[in-house]
C-alpha positions, -999 to 999 in steps of 0.1 A, spaced: -535 -186 219 -561 -207 201 -556 -243 190 -559 -230 154 -524 -216 158 -505 -243 176 -508 -272 200 -501 -261 235 -504 -295 251 -471 -308 238 -443 -283 230 -426 -309 207 -457 -314 186 -461 -298 152 -496 -285 146 -507 -284 110 -533 -258 102 -559 -269 77 -563 -250 45 -598 -240 57 -582 -218 84 -571 -184 73 -534 -177 73 -528 -153 102 -515 -118 94 -496 -113 126 -477 -140 145 -455 -143 176 -425 -156 156 -403 -170 183 -430 -185 204 -446 -201 174 -413 -213 161 -407 -230 195 -441 -247 193 -438 -255 156 -463 -240 132 -474 -253 97 -499 -239 73 -508 -248 37 -536 -235 15 -546 -206 -7 -546 -169 2 -563 -142 -18 -539 -121 -38 -555 -90 -23 -538 -98 10 -504 -93 -8 -511 -56 -13 -479 -46 -31 -482 -74 -56 -519 -68 -60 -512 -32 -68 -492 -44 -98 -520 -66 -111 -540 -55 -141 -573 -72 -140 -593 -71 -173 -631 -63 -171 -651 -94 -164 -621 -113 -150 -616 -124 -114 -604 -96 -92 -576 -98 -67 -600 -111 -40 -606 -141 -62 -571 -147 -75 -552 -170 -52 -516 -174 -40 -506 -210 -31 -488 -209 2 -471 -237 22 -451 -224 51 -438 -234 85 -421 -219 115 -396 -239 135 -367 -235 159 -333 -248 150 -323 -265 183 -286 -264 175 -283 -228 164 -313 -216 185 -325 -196 155 -361 -193 143 -367 -202 107 -395 -194 82 -396 -220 54 -421 -223 26 -431 -222 -10 -454 -196 -27 -468 -195 -62 -494 -175 -81 -504 -163 -116 -506 -125 -117 -524 -107 -145 -502 -78 -156 -497 -56 -187 -472 -66 -213 -447 -38 -217 -442 -47 -254 -478 -48 -267 -497 -33 -238 -521 -63 -238 -528 -85 -207 -503 -111 -199 -505 -139 -173 -473 -139 -152 -464 -169 -131 -445 -161 -100 -430 -185 -75 -404 -186 -48 -390 -209 -21 -384 -194 13 -357 -204 38 -353 -174 60 -338 -170 95 -356 -145 118 -331 -127 139 -333 -101 167 -298 -87 162 -267 -90 141 -249 -112 166 -272 -141 158 -261 -140 122 -227 -154 133 -245 -187 141 -256 -191 104 -240 -206 74 -223 -181 51 -249 -184 24 -279 -183 47 -307 -158 41 -319 -139 71 -338 -108 82 -331 -88 113 -365 -78 127 -365 -41 133 -385 -21 158 -406 -9 129 -416 -45 121 -423 -56 156 -456 -46 173 -458 -47 211 -493 -57 222 -510 -66 254 -485 -78 281 -457 -67 257 -464 -96 233 -443 -91 202 -458 -99 169 -447 -94 133 -466 -94 99 -463 -129 84 -480 -119 52 -455 -90 47 -425 -114 53 -438 -138 27 -447 -111 3 -411 -97 5 -399 -130 -8 -425 -134 -35 -419 -99 -48 -384 -108 -58 -399 -131 -85 -422 -104 -100 -407 -91 -132 -402 -53 -135 -411 -54 -172 -436 -83 -178 -439 -94 -215 -454 -122 -236 -430 -147 -249 -444 -138 -283 -469 -109 -287 -498 -114 -310 -501 -77 -318 -468 -75 -337 -479 -42 -353 -474 -25 -319 -441 -7 -317 -415 -27 -298 -400 -8 -269 -363 -17 -267 -346 -23 -234 -333 12 -225 -332 12 -187 -326 49 -184 -357 57 -205 -383 30 -197 -375 22 -161 -407 27 -141 -411 32 -104 -410 -3 -88 -420 -7 -52 -399 -38 -47 -367 -36 -67 -347 -28 -36 -359 -58 -16 -330 -79 -26 -307 -56 -7 -328 -59 25 -321 -96 28 -290 -102 49 -260 -122 36 -229 -130 56 -197 -117 41 -176 -145 28 
């Protein structure tokens, strides 16, 4: 593993990756959590493919390779619970289409992440009742050379940021008031949304 990922000289040290280094797509979650991993910087919106697919970029405006998501994240191991955690904050401004006037609208999206990364349901019993967690499935884990297990960090972060993307983006006040206003009638206007079910994928312990 290169020094850009973590410091291997001192297992207790926390390596901070500079914003000039690219946020890795795939990580070894538990190994990196043991070592401690931090990253802060900007990531092209195009790397968050599901959110980028919802963007509506007007002609002459920056495309999703130029639009940026602000990311500050870290992986660490809770020594008491022996659980790997992914913490962070993400924010961006996504150009979308107002569902009232059909004109472009700049939509700010932001989220805070505090997510336990688990390998099975038994680990969930170590967490507080209101803790968010994800049980990494076989579909999420890729077994590489020497059976090294990696997961998609971008996908995990995107799952969290998607929850703040509105299903029906709108201006606070549309300039084109002559446009017919579409009332909220979920059965009639609800469009396919690739991430409306994400909330149900995040584990919660029963109270």
